[in-house]
Phi, psi and omega in degrees: 000128178274313185195162177232132173240107186062240178260002182269124181259123175274116178206181185300325183280349181247266179233084179281094181290148178258344177214150176226120178259133180246136179218133178225125180265153174233138186261134178226131175259145178242145175237123178289144179231149180284126176072007180222161175295161179300150174264138182246144178230130179284126181259349179121187180290149174255218183279146172244128180229154173226138177237120178259128182228150177185183179235130177255139171239096190308338177289337184244317185249192174293175182210220185300323180294323177295318178294322178296321178300317179293320178296322177295323175297319179295322179298336179293334181069032183244162173268143182233144176290139178248118184230128181275174185297342177272358181092002180288125179270123183261349179121191181261127184234146169256154176274111185274324184199139175235126175230146174209146180237124181261138179207174180050076190271150169283172182294338178271003178094354178287141182281137172275336184223131178229116174267133183227159174216135182233117180260127180242143179234129180285135185236353179276162180288314180190167177296326178296325179292328179288312188259353179074196180280110183295328179296316179296317179297317179297318178299317178295321178297316179297317179297314179297320179295319178297318178296320180295315178295322177298323177292326178289323182287331186274000000 
């Protein structure tokens, strides 16, 4: 497994991307000053995007049905968690754009080669906003476990 977006698993049989581009913007406002260079103020993080690109050979890898599954997810208009194969959680992403180019056709018109690109945009505030205060959650789990064990003993 390369990565998971919501319930869609990126692997050789679905959409095995060959490259992933990561981009994160930072926002700066400028104020013009008389006789001096502009003054800049940091406004915070901007957009975070990821673009997954690759080539599909439907006889070996995924094909049009895998792309259709991703397009149906995009049609939902929802954010999905993005988790890589190592278990790293990257946040909540929407599918911003899906493109694919079909070439090298069989006699029935089916493509032997499909080049695709999938653009994802991060929409959550931060991982802390998704999962909350981990210390509080851990404390609550310990407390609940203690209550449960106390109930068994009593």
